[in-house]
C-alpha positions as CSV (number, residue, x, y, z in Angstrom):
1,X,-41.3,-27.6,6.1
2,X,-43.1,-31.0,6.8
3,X,-41.5,-34.4,6.5
4,X,-42.7,-35.1,3.0
5,X,-41.2,-31.8,1.8
6,X,-37.9,-32.8,3.4
7,X,-37.9,-36.2,1.7
8,X,-38.7,-34.6,-1.6
9,X,-35.7,-32.2,-1.1
10,X,-33.4,-35.1,-0.3
11,X,-34.6,-37.0,-3.3
12,X,-33.9,-34.0,-5.5
13,X,-30.4,-33.6,-4.2
14,X,-29.8,-37.3,-4.7
15,X,-31.0,-37.2,-8.3
16,X,-28.8,-34.1,-9.0
17,X,-25.8,-35.8,-7.5
18,X,-26.3,-38.9,-9.7
19,X,-26.7,-36.6,-12.7
20,X,-23.3,-34.9,-11.8
21,X,-21.7,-38.4,-11.5
22,X,-22.9,-39.2,-15.0
23,X,-21.6,-36.0,-16.4
24,X,-18.2,-36.3,-14.7
25,X,-17.8,-39.9,-15.9
26,X,-18.0,-38.8,-19.6
27,X,-14.9,-36.6,-19.6
28,X,-13.2,-39.1,-17.2
29,X,-13.7,-41.8,-19.7
30,X,-12.0,-39.6,-22.4
31,X,-9.1,-39.1,-20.0
32,X,-8.7,-42.8,-19.5
33,X,-8.8,-43.6,-23.2
34,X,-6.3,-40.9,-24.0
35,X,-4.0,-42.3,-21.3
36,X,-4.1,-45.7,-22.9
37,X,-3.1,-44.2,-26.2
38,X,-0.3,-42.1,-24.6
39,X,1.0,-45.0,-22.7
40,X,1.7,-46.8,-26.0
41,X,3.4,-43.8,-27.5
42,X,5.5,-42.4,-24.6
43,X,8.6,-44.3,-23.8
44,X,10.5,-41.7,-21.9
45,X,10.6,-42.8,-18.2
46,X,10.5,-39.3,-16.8
47,X,7.3,-38.6,-18.7
48,X,5.8,-41.9,-17.8
49,X,6.0,-40.9,-14.2
50,X,3.4,-38.2,-14.9
51,X,1.3,-40.7,-16.8
52,X,1.2,-42.8,-13.6
53,X,0.1,-39.8,-11.6
54,X,-2.7,-39.0,-14.0
55,X,-3.8,-42.6,-14.0
56,X,-3.9,-42.8,-10.2
57,X,-5.7,-39.5,-10.0
58,X,-8.3,-40.7,-12.5
59,X,-8.8,-44.0,-10.6
60,X,-9.2,-41.9,-7.4
61,X,-11.9,-39.8,-9.0
62,X,-13.6,-43.0,-10.3
63,X,-13.7,-44.4,-6.8
64,X,-15.1,-41.3,-5.3
65,X,-17.9,-41.3,-7.9
66,X,-18.6,-45.0,-7.2
67,X,-18.9,-44.2,-3.5
68,X,-21.3,-41.4,-4.3
69,X,-23.5,-43.6,-6.3
70,X,-23.5,-46.2,-3.5
71,X,-24.2,-43.5,-0.9
72,X,-27.7,-44.8,-0.1
73,X,-26.5,-48.3,0.4
74,X,-23.7,-47.5,2.8
75,X,-24.1,-46.8,6.5
76,X,-22.0,-43.6,6.6
77,X,-22.6,-43.3,10.3
78,X,-20.8,-46.6,11.0
79,X,-18.0,-46.2,13.6
80,X,-15.7,-48.9,14.9
81,X,-12.2,-49.3,16.3
82,X,-9.5,-47.9,14.0
83,X,-5.8,-47.4,14.2
84,X,-4.5,-43.8,14.1
85,X,-1.2,-45.2,12.7
86,X,-3.1,-46.9,9.8
87,X,-5.3,-43.8,9.2
88,X,-2.3,-41.5,8.8
89,X,-0.4,-44.0,6.7
90,X,-3.4,-44.2,4.4
91,X,-3.6,-40.4,4.2
92,X,0.1,-40.2,3.2
93,X,-0.5,-42.9,0.5
94,X,-3.4,-40.9,-0.9
95,X,-1.4,-37.7,-1.0
96,X,1.8,-39.4,-2.2
97,X,1.7,-38.1,-5.8
98,X,1.2,-34.5,-4.5
99,X,4.1,-35.0,-2.1
100,X,6.3,-36.3,-4.9
101,X,5.4,-33.4,-7.3
102,X,6.3,-30.8,-4.7
103,X,9.3,-32.7,-3.3
104,X,7.9,-32.5,0.2
105,X,9.9,-34.2,3.0
106,X,7.6,-36.2,5.2
107,X,8.5,-37.1,8.8
108,X,6.4,-39.6,10.8
109,X,6.8,-39.4,14.6
110,X,4.4,-41.9,16.0
111,X,4.1,-43.1,19.6
112,X,5.3,-46.7,19.6
113,X,2.1,-48.2,20.9
114,X,-0.7,-48.1,18.4
115,X,-3.6,-45.8,19.2
116,X,-7.1,-47.1,18.7
117,X,-10.0,-44.8,18.3
118,X,-13.7,-45.2,17.5
119,X,-14.3,-43.4,14.2
120,X,-15.7,-43.7,10.7
121,X,-12.4,-44.7,8.8
122,X,-13.5,-43.4,5.4
123,X,-14.7,-40.0,6.6
124,X,-11.8,-39.4,8.9
125,X,-9.4,-40.3,6.1
126,X,-11.1,-37.7,3.9
127,X,-10.8,-35.1,6.6
128,X,-7.1,-35.7,7.3
129,X,-6.3,-35.8,3.6
130,X,-7.9,-32.4,3.2
131,X,-5.6,-31.0,5.9
132,X,-2.5,-32.7,4.5
133,X,-3.2,-31.5,1.0
134,X,-3.7,-27.9,2.2
135,X,-0.4,-28.2,4.0
136,X,1.4,-29.4,0.9
137,X,-0.1,-26.6,-1.2
138,X,1.1,-24.0,1.3
139,X,4.7,-25.0,1.1
140,X,7.4,-24.0,-1.5
141,X,8.5,-26.8,-3.9
142,X,11.7,-28.5,-2.7
143,X,11.6,-26.8,0.7
144,X,8.5,-28.3,2.2
145,X,8.6,-30.3,5.4
146,X,5.5,-32.1,6.6
147,X,5.6,-33.6,10.1
148,X,3.0,-36.1,11.3
149,X,2.9,-36.7,15.1
150,X,0.9,-39.1,17.2
151,X,0.9,-38.8,20.9
152,X,-1.2,-40.4,23.7
153,X,-2.2,-39.3,27.2
154,X,-4.4,-41.0,29.8
155,X,-7.3,-39.0,28.5
156,X,-6.8,-38.8,24.8
157,X,-4.9,-39.7,21.6
158,X,-3.7,-36.8,19.6
159,X,-2.5,-36.1,16.0
160,X,-0.5,-33.1,15.0
161,X,0.0,-32.2,11.3
162,X,2.7,-29.5,11.0
163,X,4.1,-27.7,7.9
164,X,6.6,-25.0,7.2
165,X,4.5,-23.3,4.7
166,X,3.3,-19.8,4.2
167,X,1.0,-19.8,7.2
168,X,-2.4,-18.3,7.6
169,X,-3.1,-14.6,8.2
170,X,-5.6,-13.2,10.7
171,X,-8.4,-13.0,8.1
172,X,-7.8,-16.6,7.1
173,X,-7.8,-17.8,10.7
174,X,-11.1,-16.1,11.4
175,X,-12.7,-17.6,8.4
176,X,-10.8,-20.9,8.1
177,X,-13.7,-23.3,8.4
178,X,-16.4,-21.1,6.9
179,X,-18.2,-22.5,3.8
180,X,-17.2,-20.7,0.7
181,X,-14.1,-19.1,2.1
182,X,-10.8,-19.7,0.3
183,X,-7.7,-17.6,-0.2
184,X,-6.3,-20.0,-2.9
185,X,-6.7,-19.1,-6.6
186,X,-9.6,-21.1,-7.9
187,X,-10.5,-22.4,-4.4
188,X,-14.2,-23.0,-3.6
189,X,-14.0,-23.1,0.2
190,X,-15.4,-26.6,0.7
191,X,-12.5,-28.7,1.9
192,X,-11.9,-27.4,5.5
193,X,-15.7,-26.7,5.9
194,X,-16.3,-30.4,5.2
195,X,-13.4,-31.4,7.3
196,X,-14.8,-29.7,10.4
197,X,-18.2,-31.4,9.9
198,X,-16.5,-34.8,9.7
199,X,-14.4,-34.2,12.8
200,X,-17.5,-33.0,14.7
201,X,-19.5,-36.1,13.7
202,X,-16.7,-38.2,15.0
203,X,-16.3,-36.2,18.2
204,X,-12.8,-35.1,17.3
205,X,-11.6,-31.7,18.7
206,X,-9.5,-29.5,16.4
207,X,-7.1,-26.7,17.2
208,X,-5.2,-24.6,14.6
209,X,-2.0,-22.6,15.3
210,X,-0.6,-20.5,12.5
211,X,0.8,-17.1,11.6
212,X,1.5,-15.6,8.2
213,X,5.0,-16.7,7.1
214,X,5.6,-19.2,10.0
215,X,3.8,-22.4,9.0
216,X,0.7,-24.1,10.4
217,X,-0.1,-26.8,13.0
218,X,-3.4,-28.7,13.1
219,X,-4.0,-30.6,16.3
220,X,-6.7,-33.2,16.5
221,X,-7.7,-34.7,19.8
222,X,-9.6,-38.0,20.1
223,X,-10.9,-38.4,23.6
224,X,-10.7,-41.9,25.1
225,X,-13.8,-41.3,27.2
226,X,-16.2,-40.2,24.4
227,X,-17.8,-42.3,21.8
228,X,-19.6,-41.0,18.6
């Protein structure tokens, strides 16, 4: 394949992505309009909580679509100093509705001194959110415990994301980051595959410890001596 063929392929992919954005926005607009009508009709506070969740989820989808449209205008390789504390706090905020719906207990155990790393904030946030959402989905409602730990050594900063969920069996561990692999009903096997690519592009090492029935721990290591 020559350079012109490669450019043509990329243009085709970009055009297809924009088409998908357009098609997704149509039903998303219907959802937003329906939410407006329901908001005027539903007065029960318990039900309005779910309206809020739907609204925030719709806004999140809209933001993702906007970012996709602006993809060519943004330098997605941009790395700069970022706070691990702030990154994890943002991840928990993004996952807050899922946490509330499953009544997950969240514990933050951060080292007192902030840990600064050189990463792409947007991409790292997406990667960690994927891990956290998977952890939430693996736990039983009302019994879930999610622990977020930040530690620092002379050589590296480290994040641990621990859950007390169903764990991962041997087949799952072997195929965990493979594109298209998923053991969840309706799963398409993209989340952790994309997560690994993001972590590699930011020079973050990942280790996973898990057994079926005993929960899972993701450990992310950010070396102090290695820049993207």
